[in-house]
C-alpha positions in Angstrom: 0.0 0.0 0.0 1.4 3.4 -1.0 2.0 6.2 1.5 -0.5 8.4 -0.3 -3.2 5.7 -0.1 -2.4 5.1 3.6 -2.7 8.8 4.3 -6.0 9.1 2.5 -7.4 6.1 4.4 -6.2 7.6 7.7 -7.8 10.9 7.0 -11.1 9.5 5.8 -11.3 7.1 8.8 -10.7 9.9 11.3 -13.4 11.3 13.5 -12.5 14.9 12.5 -13.0 14.1 8.8 -16.4 12.6 9.4 -17.5 15.6 11.6 -16.4 18.0 8.9 -18.4 16.0 6.3 -21.4 16.1 8.5 -21.0 19.9 9.1 -20.5 20.8 5.4 -23.3 18.5 4.2 -25.5 19.9 6.9 -24.8 23.5 5.9 -25.8 22.7 2.3 -29.1 21.2 3.5 -29.8 24.1 5.8 -29.4 26.5 2.8 -31.6 24.3 0.7 -34.3 24.0 3.4 -34.3 27.8 3.9 -34.8 28.5 0.1 -37.4 25.7 -0.1 -39.4 27.1 2.8 -39.3 30.7 1.4 -40.4 29.4 -2.0 -43.3 27.6 -0.5 -44.5 30.7 1.4 -45.5 32.0 -2.0 -48.6 29.9 -1.6 -50.0 33.0 0.2 -49.5 35.0 -3.0 -52.0 32.8 -4.8 -52.0 30.0 -7.4 -50.6 32.1 -10.3 -47.5 33.1 -8.4 -46.8 29.7 -6.8 -47.5 27.8 -10.1 -45.2 30.1 -12.0 -42.5 29.6 -9.4 -42.9 25.8 -9.5 -42.7 25.9 -13.4 -39.6 28.0 -13.2 -37.9 25.6 -10.8 -38.8 22.5 -12.8 -37.4 24.0 -16.0 -34.3 25.8 -14.7 -31.0 24.7 -16.2 -29.5 24.3 -12.8 -32.2 22.2 -11.3 -30.5 18.8 -11.9 -27.0 19.9 -10.8 -28.7 21.2 -7.6 -30.6 18.0 -7.1 -27.3 16.0 -7.5 -25.6 18.2 -5.0 -28.5 17.8 -2.6 -28.5 14.0 -3.0 -24.8 13.9 -2.4 -25.2 16.1 0.7 -27.9 13.9 2.1 -25.9 10.7 1.4 -22.8 12.2 3.0 -24.7 13.4 6.0 -26.3 9.9 6.6 -22.9 8.2 6.0 -21.0 10.5 8.5 -23.8 10.2 11.1 -23.7 6.3 11.0 -19.9 6.3 11.0 -19.7 8.6 14.0 -22.3 6.5 15.9 -20.3 3.4 15.2 -17.0 5.1 16.3 -18.8 6.3 19.5 -20.0 2.9 20.4 -16.6 1.3 19.7 -14.8 3.8 21.8 -16.4 2.6 25.1 -16.9 -0.9 26.5 -20.3 -2.5 26.0 -20.8 -3.1 29.7 -20.1 0.5 30.6 -22.5 1.6 27.8 -25.3 -0.5 29.1 -24.8 0.8 32.6 -24.5 4.4 31.7 -26.8 4.5 28.6 -29.5 6.7 30.2 -27.1 9.2 31.7 -24.2 9.2 29.3 -26.1 9.8 26.1 -27.5 13.3 26.3 -31.0 14.2 25.2 -29.4 16.2 22.3 -27.6 13.3 21.0 -30.7 11.1 21.2 -32.8 13.6 19.3 -30.2 14.0 16.6 -30.4 10.2 15.9 -34.2 9.6 15.9 -34.9 13.1 14.6 -32.7 12.5 11.6 -34.5 9.2 10.9 -37.9 11.0 11.2 -36.8 13.7 8.8 -35.5 11.2 6.2 -38.8 9.2 6.3 -40.8 12.4 6.0 -38.7 13.5 3.0 -39.6 10.3 1.2 -43.3 10.9 2.0 -43.0 14.5 1.0 -41.6 13.5 -2.4 -44.3 10.9 -2.9 -47.0 13.4 -1.9 -46.1 16.6 -3.7 -43.5 15.7 -6.3 -44.5 12.4 -7.8 -48.2 12.3 -6.9 -48.1 8.7 -5.6 -51.7 7.4 -5.0 -52.4 7.1 -1.3 -49.7 9.7 -0.4 -50.9 12.6 -2.5 -54.5 14.0 -2.6 -56.8 12.4 -5.1 -56.9 15.7 -7.1 -53.1 15.7 -7.7 -52.1 17.1 -11.1 -48.6 17.6 -12.2 -47.8 21.3 -12.6 -50.6 22.5 -10.3 -48.4 23.3 -7.4 -50.9 25.5 -5.5 -53.8 23.1 -5.8 -51.6 20.1 -5.0 -50.1 21.7 -1.9 -53.3 23.2 -0.5 -55.4 20.1 -1.2 -52.9 17.7 0.3 -52.4 19.8 3.5 -56.1 20.3 3.8 -56.2 16.7 5.0 -55.7 16.8 8.8 -53.7 13.6 9.2 -51.2 14.8 6.5 -51.0 18.3 7.9 -50.4 16.9 11.4 -47.7 14.6 9.9 -46.0 17.7 8.4 -46.2 19.5 11.8 -44.7 16.6 13.8 -41.9 16.1 11.2 -41.1 19.8 11.3 -40.9 19.8 15.1 -38.4 17.0 14.8 -36.6 19.0 12.1 -36.4 22.0 14.4 -34.7 19.9 17.1 -32.3 18.5 14.6 -31.5 21.9 13.2 -30.9 23.4 16.6 -28.3 20.9 17.7 -26.9 20.5 14.1 -26.2 24.2 13.6 -24.9 24.6 17.1 -22.4 21.8 16.6 -21.6 22.8 13.0 -20.1 26.1 14.0 -17.8 24.4 16.5 -16.9 21.6 14.0 -15.7 23.9 11.2 -13.3 25.5 13.7 -14.9 28.9 14.3 -13.4 29.6 17.8 -13.6 33.4 17.8 -15.3 34.4 21.1 -17.7 36.8 19.4 -18.8 34.2 16.9 -19.2 31.6 19.6 -21.5 34.0 21.5 -23.8 33.9 18.5 -23.7 30.1 18.2 -26.8 29.4 20.3 -28.9 32.4 18.9 -28.0 31.3 15.3 -29.0 27.7 16.0 -32.3 28.9 17.6 -32.9 31.2 14.6 -32.8 28.4 12.0 -34.6 26.0 14.3 -37.5 28.4 14.5 -37.4 29.9 11.0 -37.5 26.8 8.8 -39.9 24.6 10.8 -42.0 27.7 11.7 -42.6 28.7 8.1 -43.4 25.1 7.1 -45.8 24.6 10.0 -47.5 27.9 9.3 -48.2 26.7 5.7 -49.5 23.4 7.0 -51.8 25.0 9.5 -53.1 27.6 7.0 -53.9 24.9 4.5 -55.6 22.6 7.1 -57.8 25.4 8.4 -58.5 27.0 5.1 -56.8 30.3 6.1 -54.7 30.2 2.9 -57.8 30.4 0.8 -59.1 33.3 2.8 -55.8 35.2 2.3 -55.5 34.4 -1.4 -59.2 34.4 -2.3 -58.8 31.1 -4.2 
């Protein structure tokens, strides 16, 4: 084995590398989630605006490169999360882990694990519901290209709206701990920046899920139709 290959394996296998991969991939997804939420808020501007926005997104030249980047980021995030969990388990004896499991593992760490799983499962449902129009997941009236009608009719179903709300609460917890850890992982140690770590984490944890939950509630209660007149 060459020295270069050995060095690469050492770097890739290190905890620091995996944390950096998780931080960078997480940052990409936070950016995408923010843009996605802001775009969906156009539902309150009426069907013409939201449908035109959806048509523009679907036909943009950069959409497939962006999708590939997002898929790569999701894959890298899941890989690094699993790898870090395995390293954490291997670093301490099984007997000690069983004895100290309820006290050693913080609530934050637990929420990152199950919260991430909830978000992934919700993403699959979300794609089936509003992107592919899979029967059973999407509303019976689903029609490709009719973004406003598809979104409002789907979230008008209370079970689906509640699912979106619960999933976004899990996303909020994941975002809070993720952004909080990300700033530390990428090596930002300046005291002034560190002082903003918690407020910044709180901001994204409230902004993205808050916007998504507001949309779900507005569609479920019919408020969106009152605002838009459609």
